[in-house]
C-alpha positions in Angstrom: -2.0 12.8 21.0 -2.0 9.6 22.5 -3.0 6.5 21.1 -4.6 3.2 22.9 -5.2 -0.1 21.4 -7.5 -2.7 22.8 -6.9 -5.9 22.6 -9.6 -7.9 22.6 -8.9 -12.5 22.6 -11.8 -13.9 20.3 -13.0 -17.2 20.1 -12.7 -19.5 17.1 -16.8 -20.2 17.1 -18.1 -17.4 19.1 -20.3 -14.8 18.3 -17.6 -12.2 18.9 -15.6 -13.2 16.0 -17.8 -11.8 14.2 -17.5 -9.0 16.1 -14.2 -8.4 15.1 -15.1 -9.0 11.8 -18.0 -5.8 12.4 -15.0 -3.5 14.2 -12.3 -4.5 11.1 -15.0 -3.1 8.2 -15.5 -0.6 10.9 -11.7 1.1 11.1 -11.5 -0.4 7.2 -14.6 2.3 6.2 -13.0 4.8 7.9 -11.2 5.7 4.3 -12.7 6.7 1.6 -11.2 5.6 -0.6 -11.7 2.0 0.1 -14.2 0.2 -2.2 -14.0 -3.6 -1.9 -13.3 -5.6 1.8 -11.7 -9.0 1.7 -11.2 -11.5 4.3 -8.6 -13.9 4.4 -6.8 -14.8 6.9 -2.4 -15.8 7.2 -3.3 -20.3 5.7 -4.8 -18.1 2.4 -2.7 -17.1 -0.7 -3.2 -14.6 -3.9 -4.3 -17.0 -6.7 -3.4 -14.4 -9.1 -1.3 -11.1 -9.5 -2.8 -7.8 -7.2 -3.6 -6.0 -10.7 -5.6 -9.0 -12.3 -7.2 -9.3 -8.5 -8.0 -5.7 -8.5 -9.6 -5.1 -11.9 -12.0 -8.2 -11.2 -13.1 -7.2 -7.2 -13.6 -3.1 -9.2 -15.5 -4.0 -11.9 -17.8 -6.8 -10.4 -21.7 -5.7 -9.8 -21.8 -7.9 -6.7 -20.8 -9.0 -3.4 -18.8 -12.3 -2.6 -21.2 -14.1 0.4 -21.1 -17.4 0.1 -24.9 -18.5 1.4 -26.5 -21.7 1.6 -29.4 -24.1 3.1 -27.9 -26.8 4.8 -30.5 -29.5 6.0 -28.0 -30.9 8.3 -26.7 -31.0 11.9 -24.0 -28.8 11.1 -26.9 -26.8 9.1 -30.4 -25.9 9.9 -29.5 -27.9 13.5 -27.2 -24.9 14.7 -30.7 -22.9 14.1 -32.6 -21.1 17.5 -36.4 -20.8 18.0 -36.1 -18.0 19.9 -35.0 -15.4 16.4 -38.7 -16.2 14.9 -40.5 -14.9 14.2 -37.2 -11.8 12.7 -35.3 -14.7 11.7 -37.0 -17.6 10.3 -35.4 -21.9 8.9 -36.3 -21.8 6.1 -34.3 -17.8 5.7 -30.7 -19.5 8.3 -28.5 -20.3 6.0 -24.8 -21.1 6.0 -21.7 -19.5 4.4 -18.0 -19.1 4.4 -16.1 -16.8 6.6 -14.2 -15.6 4.3 -15.9 -13.1 2.4 -15.9 -9.8 -0.2 -18.0 -6.9 -0.2 -18.5 -4.0 -1.3 -19.2 -0.4 0.4 -22.4 -0.3 0.1 -22.6 -4.0 2.0 -20.1 -2.7 4.6 -22.3 -0.1 5.5 -24.8 -2.5 6.3 -23.3 -4.7 8.2 -21.3 -2.3 10.8 -24.8 -0.6 11.4 -27.2 -3.5 12.1 -28.3 -3.3 15.7 -31.9 -5.5 14.3 -30.1 -9.4 12.9 -27.2 -8.8 15.3 -28.1 -8.9 18.4 -30.3 -12.2 17.9 -26.9 -14.2 17.1 -25.0 -12.1 20.0 -28.3 -13.6 22.1 -29.4 -16.5 20.6 -26.1 -18.5 18.6 -24.2 -19.2 21.3 -21.9 -22.1 21.1 -21.7 -25.1 18.9 -23.6 -22.4 16.4 -20.7 -21.2 14.9 -22.4 -17.3 14.0 -19.6 -17.0 12.0 -20.4 -19.2 9.4 -24.0 -18.2 9.5 -24.6 -15.0 10.1 -23.6 -12.3 7.1 -24.8 -15.6 5.1 -28.4 -15.1 6.3 -28.3 -11.1 7.0 -26.8 -11.4 3.0 -29.5 -13.6 2.2 -32.5 -11.9 4.1 -31.9 -8.0 3.0 -29.6 -8.5 -0.2 -30.3 -11.5 -2.3 -30.0 -9.6 -5.3 -27.0 -7.8 -4.9 -24.9 -11.3 -3.5 -23.2 -13.4 -6.2 -23.3 -16.5 -3.4 -20.6 -18.0 -3.5 -17.1 -17.5 -1.8 -13.7 -16.2 -3.5 -11.3 -17.9 -1.4 -10.8 -21.8 -2.8 -10.5 -24.4 -0.1 -10.9 -28.3 0.7 -13.5 -30.2 2.1 -13.7 -32.9 0.9 -11.9 -34.9 3.9 -14.5 -35.6 6.6 -12.8 -33.2 9.6 -14.2 -30.5 11.3 -11.8 -28.6 8.6 -10.9 -28.4 5.8 -7.8 -29.2 4.1 -4.4 -27.8 5.0 -1.8 -27.5 1.7 2.0 -28.6 3.6 4.7 -28.3 1.2 5.3 -31.5 -1.2 2.0 -31.1 -2.2 2.2 -28.0 -4.0 2.7 -27.8 -7.7 2.7 -25.8 -10.4 -0.3 -27.6 -12.1 -2.3 -27.3 -8.8 -2.7 -23.5 -8.4 -3.2 -23.4 -12.4 -5.9 -26.2 -11.3 -7.4 -23.7 -8.5 -6.6 -21.0 -11.1 -8.6 -22.1 -14.1 -10.5 -25.4 -12.6 -13.9 -24.3 -12.1 -17.4 -22.6 -13.5 -19.0 -19.2 -12.2 -20.7 -15.8 -13.1 -18.7 -13.2 -13.5 -21.2 -9.8 -13.6 -23.4 -12.1 -15.7 -21.7 -14.2 -18.3 -19.4 -17.0 -17.2 -16.2 -17.5 -16.5 -13.4 -19.9 -15.3 -12.2 -17.7 -12.6 -13.9 -17.7 -9.6 -11.4 -17.7 -7.2 -9.1 -15.1 -6.2 -7.5 -16.7 -3.1 -6.8 -20.9 -1.6 -6.7 -21.8 1.5 -5.5 -23.4 3.9 -1.6 -23.1 3.1 1.3 -24.2 5.8 3.7 -22.0 6.5 6.3 -24.1 4.9 4.9 -24.5 1.4 5.8 -20.9 1.0 8.8 -21.0 -0.5 7.6 -23.2 -3.2 4.9 -20.7 -3.6 7.6 -18.1 -4.3 9.1 -20.3 -6.0 6.3 -21.1 -8.7 4.8 -17.7 -8.4 7.0 -16.1 -11.6 5.1 -19.6 -14.1 1.8 -19.2 -11.9 1.1 -15.1 -10.4 1.8 -13.6 -14.0 1.1 -16.6 -16.2 -1.6 -15.1 -18.9 -4.9 -15.4 -18.0 
């Protein structure tokens, strides 16, 4: 039997980014053993070893979709009134594209035929639907099951349209350990200092240092 793959170009900030994410989820859902789903990019790194990340996700009672209300041109300013009354401006949310979700939520995202068409029609041009669709959809439908935070650390300290990219000289053992345990959050109803499992953005030239530091950081007793 011949297998045919259809390649489709996607554009940053365009609604077809969401279409691609939904296709990825649909493909992964075909394997019934897959229970948790994480979106990462080539600029992301793991902050812990596989067994720690696996246990954290499999034992979690929530999904991890960042969602917040931002009253600014890059938040509420992107809302299109034509989405009303199905999506109101009070329900409009912004958040990180880098999600983690359980199988139940992934099925809901893939099967959504109500909210997604609204984004296809009205979240266009500079709307950047990849920053709004999931946060808004999950807030409306599944708030109690969402942790409302991302598991992927990122540095937005500089005023720019893209976050800080960490080059090789900026990668140190101390920096990586701070990413692992330098925050406080809630995990399964308890306070935890493990809030991020991944981090971005790291340049390709930082790989050698990351591999060198891995034995000192990745397998350090948590």
